[in-house]
N, C-alpha and C positions, 0 to 999 in steps of 0.2 A: 315598504312595498318596495321590491326590487323593480329595475328598469332594464329594456333592450332599446339599443339605438337603431333606429331604423330609419333610412332616407332622411336623415337630420332631424328627425322627430323621436319623443320618448313613447315606447308602449310601458305600461306599466301590468305590473300581475302579482298577486298574492301567492305566497309560497309558505309551505309547511310540511313537518314530517320526515321521514327517513324511510327507505325501503323500495323493494322494485316489484312489478313497473311502476314507472311515475303514473299520475293521472294529472292530464291535463284539460282542464273545463272551460267550453267556450260558449258564453252566454248567447241568447237570441235577441230578437228586435227589440230596441229601444231601452235595453236594461242595462247590467253592468254586473262584473264578476261576483259582486253580492248574492246577486240569486243562489248561487251553491253555497251558501255559508254553512249552511247544516252538513252538507257534504264534505266540505274543507274539513270541518272541526274534528268528524268523525272516523275519515279515513286515512286522517294525518297520523293516526296511532299505528297502522298497519303499512301505509305508502309513503312515498315523495308525492306532495300534490301541489297544482298550480292551478289557477283559474287567471285569465286576462281581462284586462278590460281592452276590446278593441277600439281601435281609432276613433276617437269620435263619439266613446263612451266613457263614462267615470272619469277616471284620470288621465285618460290617454287622449292628448290632443288628435284633431281630424288631419288626416292629410289628402293631398290633391288626388284624383284619380276617381276611377269609379270603384264604387263602395265595396262590390264584394271582390273583386280582384284585391283590394288593399287588405281585407281582412283574410284572404288566404295568405297572403305574404305576413302578416300579423303572426298566424298560428305557426308556420313555417319556421318563423324566426324563433319563437319560443320551443319548438320542438327541438329546435338545433341547440339554445340555450339549455336545456335541459339534458343532453347529450347522455342519454339513459336509455333503455327501453320504456316506451310510453304508449298509455293508451289515450287517445283524443276522445272525450266525452263531449257531445255538443247537443244542446236544445234547441228544436225549431229552426230558425237562422242558423243557429250554431251548428245544427246537424248537418245542415246544408254544406256550409264550411267544412266540417269533417269530413264527410263523405266526397268532397272534391279536392283534398288534402290527400284522401288515401288513395285515389285513383293517379297521383302522382307518386307514389312508393316510398315517403321519406324512409330512410335506411334503419331508423330507429321507431317506425311506427310499427307497434305489434298488435295492436285491438282499437277497437272503435265502439263508443257507446253512442247509441243514436236514441235522443230523448225526445217525444213527441214532434216527430218529425216525418219526413218524406222524400222521395227522390224528385216530386216535382212539388213547388207550392206555391200555386195560385194564390194572389191574393184578392178579396173580395173589393171590387172597384169603389165601392163606398170609402172604405178604409182608406185607399189611396188619394182619393179626393179629398175627404176630410182633413188628411193630414199637410193639407196645401191650403185648405179653406176655413176651417174650426179644429185647430190641435186639441183642445179640452173635449169637443164630441168625439174624437178619434180616439183619444185616451179612454171614453167611458166605453166607446163601441168594443175597444180591444178588450178593456177589463171583462165586458160582460161576457164575451165569448171565449175567454182565457180560463175561467174557473170554474168548477162545479159548484152548483146551487148551494151546496152544505159549505163551500169553505168560507173561514171565518173573515170577516170584513176586514180585520188587519192586514192580510195577506194581499188583498185587493187595494188597499192603500198603500203599501209598499211597492207595488208594482206601478202604481199612479206617479208616485214620488220620483220612480226612476225614470220614468217617461218623460216626467216636467224637467228633471235634472238634464237629461241630454238633449232635450230640443226636439222642435218641430222637424226642421232639417235631418236630424239623426232619425227619427223614426221615419220619414218617407223614404230615405236614403235604404234604410233597411228593407222594407217593404218592398220598396222597388227591386231591389236585389231579389228578393224571393220569387217576386211576380217572375222572374224570367231564369229562375234555374228550374233545370231540366236533367239528370242523369239517369232517365228511365231505362234508357239503351243500353247503359254501361255497366250496373250492377254486379254483373256478372264478373267484373275485372276486378272487384274490391276482394283483395288477397288475405286480408288479417281476419281473427275471429272478429264476431260483432255480436255484441248484445242491444236487442231493440227494447226499449220499454216507453208504453205509453198508457195513459191515464183512461180508464174504461170510458169517462165523460167526457174527452177531449172534442169539444167541437171546430176547435182550429186545423188540428190534423188528426181526423178522426181515425179510429181502429182501421181501417182497410188501409191506410199509408202507410202504418206500420207491417201489416199483414202482406202487403206487396214488398215490402222491404225484405221480409225472412224468405218469402217464397225465391226472389232472386239475388240476395246475397249468399254464397257459399259459406256454410259452415255459421250461418247465423241462428240467432235465439231469439224468440219472442216473450216477453213477458209484460202482460197485461197489470196495471196496477188499479185495485180497487178503491174507490172512494175520492177519485181524482180527476180532473179535467186538463186542460193543455197546461198548467203550471205546476206539473205535477211533481218536481223536486220539493215544491215549497207546500204542496197539499198534502203530499205523503213522503215528507223525507226518509223516514224510517227504511221503508219501503223499498226507495229508490238506492237508499245508502248501502243496504244489505245486499241486494242485487248487485251492484256494483262491486263489492267486496268478494262474493263470490265468484264473480265472472272472473276477476284479476287473479285469484286464490288459484283458478284452474288453469290460467296462462301457462305455456311452456315458454320460458322466456330463452334467447339465445346465449 
């Protein structure tokens, strides 16, 4: 797994495939890059793909400082390392990071994929409280809200294991970052083509969040994924992969 040096720490990411544009995948709260496993395998057949472990997640050690700002730095460093036209694809908190990066207009960003996210991500107070007082109950509450009812138990267990590995501090840091995120007034400044994906049964970031993104980001396209909740890339991986493949194929690269 390749690494990037950033502020005297290492940032880990998985990388595969060839071809342009590259896709850079950014995970959501409490998990790591492996949440994108199916998309990495399939899209590497056509494109260069990379997926980060944000600092404090997976194999990337935590850095000091405000969580969200350090995550922005992580993605900007990865974009610079890829050094080719790149689509940043973010899920939930990762979508908030992707939006914030897009507002900085890095030179090699050519598109956005916003998956199960919103322009504002207010977190239920119970989740924030339980992250500090009862980590296992926090995990169960997140899992309960994150998946559609028909989702297989093994997908829920995958999410539980990732949150446990990353720990209570990372989960609280992530949800605190989400809770203060708000770019509702700045969406018109997003200057790259944008694909918005949302599970039909998403309880954490309901469809109205994605509809607001679509209505306020220029050149945005919204696709609702049936049979999925918030963890749409796990619940309906083929539909997400195909939507991303078609989106990238339509891009006009510099």
